[in-house]
C-alpha positions, 0 to 999 in steps of 0.5 A: 500500500502506498503511503500517499494513497493511505494519507489521502484516504485517511484525510478524506475519511476524516473530512468527509468531502472530496473537495475539502480534502483536496483543498486540505492536501493541496491537490485537485479533486481528481487527484484525490479520486485517483489516489482512492481508486489506486488504493482500492485496486492495491487492497483489492477492496471497495473502501468507499460507497458513493451515493450522489455527492455523499459517501460512506466507508464500507466495512473494509474502509472502516477497518483501514481507517482504524489502521490509519489512525494507528499508522499516522499516530505512530509516524507522528510519534516517531518523527517527534522522537527523531527530532531529539537528535537534532539541536535545531529541532522544533516540535509543533502544536496547534491549539484550538480555543473559542475566539474571545477566550483565546484572543484575550485570555489564553494568549496572556498565559503563553509567554512563559511557556514559550520562553521555557520551551523555545523548542515547542512552537505553538500555533492557535486556531480561534474559532466558534466551531472547534469540533470539526478541526479537532476531528480532522486533526487540524488542531492537536487539542482544543479548549472549549466549554462544550462537553464533547463526548467523543470516542478515544478522547481525554478531558482535563478540567480547566476552569469555570467561567462566570457570566455577567449582565452589562449596561452603561451606567447612563443607560441603566439609570435612564431606563430605570433597570433595577430588576430582571422584570425591567428587561421587558422594557429595554433593548436586549443585546444577544448573539442570537435573536432567540436569546438562547445566549442568555440561557445561563442568566435565565436558569438563575431566575425563579420561574419562567424567564422566557418572556423577559426578552421582548426586543432583541438586537443580534450582535454576532460577536462578544466584543460587539456586545460589549461595545454595544452596551458601552454605547447605550444600545441596550443590556448585554450578557457576556463572560465576566473576564471580558469586561473586568476592566470596564466594570472596575472603571465604571464604564459598564455596570452590572444592573443585577448584582444579586443574580448569579448566572450559571457558569460554563465548564471549560475543559481541554480535549485531546485524543488519547493517542495524542496525549502520549506525545511529550510536547502535548503533555508539556503544554497541557501540564502548563495550562492546567497549572494556571489558577482559575482566578487567573482566567477571570473565572470562578469556582462555583458549580458548572452549567452547560454551555448555551446552545451554539457554545461560547464565543 
């Protein structure tokens, strides 16, 4: 069996699209198809069953895919092991994280790691959608508040994230926002028009809170929610770590200080086989040693992410 053909098959099976697999590898779609046909010929097995544009792995394809997971993990492990004999060797890691957390918090805690381990180069993928990059091995591991239940995957607790309702002091005073019932009279800033983004706030209230959100302005980014609240567009709801400075400087205020929204449970997720690689162990050890308070987090009981996950 040809190694290139195996790699092409493995990537295609993980990605689930001939077009995307071709883009990922950097070849034409016909080149991918040709490699798969040659692999089927050499193995004397039909590996892929097509139905229109969709396809699935045959039983033989599933068997080969499982073998490829071991083959390419062993190759990666061996490649990393051989680097120890080179003085200028660099080990590479790609870490995935939600956009706001990654760009504002995670980055702050990487300087010491990079100074201590200059031979490990860390790249970052900040995205609202990390599951597919994780499954495709675009990232080596990810930090997320969604509880990804995936086979052969390890999970490490990182922190519990507190949320807070926010508004400019002028907006809160002008509209007389004092209790959650006052939300019916004001504009709500949310990542979605259904206010599912506010779920962690709603579950902290007694009774049905779904009728509180009458008028909603959708802003599809946390930083947009923050700036919208600062500029008097309405009352927003965001991870507390994103507005610690604004709250301290009284640029923003929490109109409901007695309400404690539910917290999200952030974890590190990594495939079991990748956990055996020394470079990954080293970075995970660094991240799990950071105190939750340094993430702007809290220590209360966790709650599930709002639908769609954290931004």
